[in-house]
N, C-alpha and C positions, 0 to 999 in steps of 0.2 A: 463491368463484367456482363457478358452475354452468355446465357446458358443454352443447352440443347433443348430443354423443355420449355415450351411456349408459356405455360402457366407460371413457371418460376420467373420467366422474363417479365411477365405482367406484374408479378409481385415486386420485382426490383424496380420497375418503372413507377409503381404506386408508392414505393418506399422513399423515393427521392425527397418529397416534401418533409417527411418525418426526419430524414437525415439532416436536412437543412435546418429544421427547428433545433435538433440536437447540437448542431454546429453553433447556432446563435446562443443557445443556453450555455454551452461550454465557454464561449467567448465572454459572456456576461459573468460567468462564474470566475474566470480568470481576472477580469476587471474588478470584481467585487473584492477579491483577496489582495489586489495589488494597488490600484490607483483610484478607485471610486471614493468620492467624498462621503464622509459618514452621514451627512444629512440626506443622502440619496437613498437611505435604507428602505423607507416605506414604498417609494416609487419602484425601486428595484424589486422589492418583494412582490408587488402587484404584477410587474412585467414578467417576472420569473414564473409566478403561479399561472398566469394566463397562457404563457408559452407551453407549460406542461399540460394544461387542459387542451390546448390546440393539438398537441402531439398525441394525447390520449384519444381525442375524438377521431383523428385520422387513423390511428391504429385500430380502433374499434368500429370503424365504418363497416357496415354490413357487407359491402362489396369486397373490401380488403379481407375481412375475416373469411368470407366465402372462398376467395382465392386460396388462402392458406389451408382451409379445410379441404379443398379439392386436391391441393398438392400433397396433403398428408396421406391420401388414398392411392397415390401413384406408385407404381413399381419401377424399378430400374433407374432411380435417381442416382446421380454421382454423389460422392461424399460432400462436395461443396453444396450441392442442391439440398441434400438432407440436412446439412448444417443450417442453411437459410431457413428452412421450414422449422427445424427444432428451436432455433433462437426466437423466431417470431411467435411460434406457438406458445412458448414459455411466457413471453411477455404478454401476449393476448390473454392467456389463461389467468394470469395474475391480475392484470389491469381491469378485466371485465368484471371482476369481483369487488373492485374498490370503487366506491361512489366518488363522483367528481368533487363533492364537498370535502372528502377526506384528502384527496390529492391536493386541492387548493389550500386546505388548512395546513398540511405538511409543508408546502412551499412557502407560505407566509411565515410560519413559525420558524422555519429554517433560517430565513433572513433576519427576522426580529430577534430570535434567540441567540443567534451567533453574535450579533452586535452587543447584546447584553452580556453574553459570556465574556467577550473581550474586556469589557469594563470590569466585570466581576473578578476575572482572573488578575487584572492589574491591581485591583484593590484587595485581592484575596478574601472575597466575601461571597461564600456559597449561597447565603440566604437571598442575596440580590438576584441570583440566577435561578434558584430553586423553583419558582413558579413556572418559568419557561421550560425547565427540564421536566417538571411534572406534566405540563401540557403536551410536550413532545412524546413522552412515554405513553400517555393516554391515547394519542393519535396512533402511535406505532402498535399498541396493543389492539386497537380496533382494526388496523390494517392486517395484523397477524390473524385475527379471528376471521376476517373476510377472506383472506387467501386460503386459510385452512392448513391443517397439519395432522399427522398421525399420532404422535406421542406427546410433544412438548410445544407450547406456543412459540418458543424461541426458534424452533426448526424452520418456521415460515420465514423468519428474517434471515437466518443463516443461509437458506437456499437462495435468497435474493442476491447474495454476494458470491456464493460458492455453490454451484449447482449440485443438488443432492447431498449437501453437507447437513449433518444432524448432530444433536446433543450427544447421541451415542458414539458417533465418530470422535467427537472432541473429548468426551470423558475418557475414552481409551487413549488418545494422544497425550493429554495432560496427565492422566494417571500414570503413564509410563515415563514421560519426559520430566515432569517437575521434580520428583524425588532424586532422579539421577543428576539433574543439574544442581540441585541443592547440595548433593554429596560432593560434586566436583568443586563447587564454590567453597565449601568448608575446607576441603583438602588444600586448595590454593592459599586460603587465609592461614590455616594451621602451619603450612610449610613456609610461610613468609615469602611466597613466590615473588620474584622481581616484577612480574606482571601486576602485582597488587601495590607496588610502590608508586605513589603519584609523582609525576614529573613536574619540575619547576616550569616547564613550558606551558602547563595548564593555567598558571597564575599570571603569566606575562601579558601585558596589553599589546595588541597588534594594530597596525594601520589598516583600516577597512579597505581603502583603495588598493593597497598592495595585495591583500588577500583576495580581493575581487579579481585582480589581474592574475594571480596564481590560479584561481578556480578556472578562469577562461583558458589559461595555458594548459591545464589538465584536460579540459574538454577538447582542446585542439589535439593533444596527445592521443586522446581516445577516439579521435577521428569523427567528430560531430560536424555535420553539414549545416553551416549557418544560414543557408538558404531555406532550410526546412525546420529550423530549430532556434530557440532563443532562451536566454536566462534572465530573470528579474529577481526582485527581492520581496519577501513576505515574512510575516511573523512566524507562520508555520509552513515550512517548505512543502511544495506539492508539484504535481505534474498535471497539466491540462492539455488534452488532445482535441483540437478542432477538426483535424483530418490527418490523413497519413503524410501530408506534406506541410503541416503546421502544428508542431508539437512544442509546448512551452513548459519550462520548469522554473522554479524559484529556489533560492537558497536563503540563508540568514547570516547575519553578522552581529555578533554580540560584543566584540571588542576584546574578549579574552578567550583562551583555549581554542586556537585556530583550527584544530582537527575537527571540531564540530561542524564548521562551515565546509571544510573540504569533504567530510564524510556525507554531509547532507547533499552536496552538489553531485557527488558520484552516485549516491543512492537514487536521486531523482533522474539522473542521466541514464541509469539502468532501466527505470520505467520507460523513459523516452525511447530508448533503443528498441524495446519491444514493439512500440508503435511504429517507429521509423523503418523497421526491417520487415514489416508485414508485406505480403505480396501486394503489389500495386493494383492488381485486378480486384482486390477486395474493397477498394475505395468506394465510398458512397453506397455501401451495402450493409446488411445487418451483421455481416461477418467481420467488419472492420475492427471491432474491439478485440481485446485479448480473451483467452479462454476463460479466465477467472481472475479474481483478485489475488488468490494465493499464487497462481502462476505469475501474475504481474509482480507480486512481492518477491517471488523467488529470483526474478531478474535484478531487482534493485538491491536485494541483500547479497546476491552473488557478486555483483560489481563492488558494492560498498565494503563488504567484509572479506569474502574469500579472495577476491583480487585486490581490492583497495587497501586492506590491512595486512596483506602478505608481506613478508620480508623483501621479496623480489620487487614488488611495486613501490614500497617505501624507499628502497635504495634507488629505484629509478627516478622518483620525483624529488629525492632529497636535495639535489642541486637546485631545482626549481624553487623549493621551499626556502632554502638558504638565501637565494637571490632576492626574494620578496619579504622574508621574515628574518630580520637581522639577528635577533637573539637565538635563532635556531642554529647559528654557526657555532654556538657554545657546546653543542652535543654531537655525539657520534651517530652514525647510521643506526647502530643497535639501540642506542638510547631513544632515537626517534621512533624506531619500531616499537619499543616498549611503551612509549607515549601514546601511539596510535592504538595500542592494544591493552591499555590500562584496565584492569578489572577492579570494579568498586561497586559494592552494593549501595545504591543511591536512590533518590526519590523519583527522578524524571525519566520517563520512558524513552523519549527521543534522544537522550544523551547516554542511554544504557549501552554497555559493552556486549559483546557476543555471548558471554557466559550468563549474564544476569537478565538479558532482554526478555527472554520467554517467561520469566517469572512475573514480569510486569504484565504480560499478556494473560497469564493464568489468572492474575488478580481481576482483570477486567472481564474475562470470560465468566468467572464465578459470579461477579456482580450482575452482569447482564442476564445470566441464566436465572438468578434469584429474582431479579426485577420482573421478568416475564413469566416466572413461575409463581408470582404473587407472594414471594417469601421475603421481600425487602422493599420498604417504602422509601420515597425520595429523602425524607428527613433522616433516615437511618444510614444512607449511603456513606456520608463522610466518615462516621465512626467505624463502620465496617471496613471501609477502604484502609483506614489507618491501622486498624487491628490486624487485618490480613496482610498488609504490606510488612508489618513488623514480624509476622510469622514466616513469611516467605523470604524476605530479604534482610531482616534484622535491623531495619531502620524504620522510624516512625515520623511521618511528616509533622512539621510544627505549625503549618498554616495550610489553608485551602489551595493556594497556588502550587504548593509542593505536592499536594495530594489530588483531590477529586476534581479540581478545576484546570489541571494541566493540559488536557487534550481538547481539541475542537470538535471531535467526532460526534458526541452526543448532542451538541447544539445544532448539528446539521442532520440529526435523525439517523445517524449511521450505526444503529444497533445491529450487531452481527458481523461488523467489519473487522474488529480487533483480532478475532481468532485467525483470520487469513494471514496476519503477520507471522504468526508462529508456523503455520503451514508453509508459508513462503520460505522461512528459514530452513525447515526440514527439506523442502524440495531443492533449495539452493545447494545443500550439502550432497544430495543425490546427484544433481547435475555435475558438481565438481568431481565426484568420484567417477562417474561415467566418462566425463570429458578427459580426465587425466589418462584413462585407458585408451581413448581414441586418438588423442593428440600427444605423440611422443615428445614433442618439443614444447609442451605446455609451459613449463617453468622458464625455459630459455626464451620463449617468445615474450613473456612478461618482462624479463630482465632487459631485453633489447627494445622494448616498447612496440612490438609488433602484435597488435591485437586483432588483426584480420582473421587468423585461424579460429580464435575464440568466438568472434562475432559471427563468422560463417557457420560454425557448429551450432550456435544458438539459433541462427536464422533457419537452418535446415530442420532442426529438431523441434523447435517451438514457435519461433516468431512468425514464420511465413504463413502458418495455418490460421492465424487470427482466432476467431471463435468457432471455427468449423467443427471442432470436437469438444465435447464436454470435458471438464478438467480431469476427471477420474479416467476417462477413456484415453485422453492425450498422454497422461502419465504412464498408463499401462502400455500404450502403443510405442511410445518413444523411449521410455526409461525402464519399462518393465517393473514398475514400482507403484506404490500408493503413498499415503502420508506416513511414511515409515520413519520413526525417530532415531533408529539405530545409526544411520549415516551421520546425522548431525552430532550425536553424542560422541561417536568415534572421532569425528573431525575436531571437536572441542578438546577431547582428552589428548589427542595426538599433538595438537598445537600448544596447549597450555600446560600439560603435565609431562610431556615427553620431550619437548624441545629444549 
């Protein structure tokens, strides 16, 4: 990208080494989750922390900060130029307040803690992991204090993932959403809805190689360019973006309940599409990323749930499923649809259905808010988790792996990340509502496997802009909405209570 303003061009030239370090950090992160030998943990932790320090030193170099400060005073900048200045100013403002020793401590603990968490989860032993969780929380509390906040310490961490997001915003969202979802769930159970009846498909063992072939066939159907994209396997599916032409996802194979693998693949592919469809002029610039995690999650949830679990899509991929999964030949398309949309209050967030998923996030939001409000100690988290899950979902974990140890996020220091999943769900429903009005053949296109109109709508409205606009601004400009729960509740009610 070359801009009209020469100061902004100087900023972009000086940013290239920082982008390159981010590229290397992303590649190492992907390797850590996929192929790195476990004995490489300490060395990787050191390398990761040193690269973060190098990046920070470049960002806070007085000449670079001076350029950004000069650009802030300029009039007549384009939206892209304003976006570059906004993104860098946000990062500089935060990082200049965080001492290098905290940055290094977080990087080291992220690697060490994650490795211990993996073993603790396998053994279902929270006490094995508790010292690392306590240390990471202490680091994040110090970071929150250094960054600063107006009302609640948690606001400082929320803002790192979702620009200008606060506890006040989320209290309003969950205050409206949680009771409405609980009411829908109760009604489905009381009515004995066919959506609540578990399919025999969930218990049958599948051949991993066959389902892997199925996943790749689905990605081909969804038009993914293998020259810019690849898929591997990891314990916890994720997307890692090295650059706009090197985007990688992972999926998982557990041997039973094949819909989990398909849904994970489509979910991560939704994240990848956001990266792949950004304007190429944003490559190697501060605007290369997405607007926010909630906007990113809206893309993955839109594809995984609103498209991927729709009757039209299930009918479309049904022949592909039956070709690779022999026992699926025993059920009709409608039974396959019910299988993909089974509603069940259960322990594990990543396996949760559309109806119950946000209750899992409400639980995590409440815990994180209490942790950073000094209302909950590390030793109290497992019991609080179990009690609150029972209140929200009516089930109580019988071991730590079903409960507090199920997610990787805290081991990586990602406090403030979970709420963006619910915001993404809300935005995905807003997108679907607006898209259906704009695309007359929306359903027909899915039925015939033509996803280009949907992809193009998303590209023009959201993807192409990268992080040029703050999330609340982008939502207002393109969808004329905020984090409004009404669209999502209407979508759930229509699909599960009226169909």
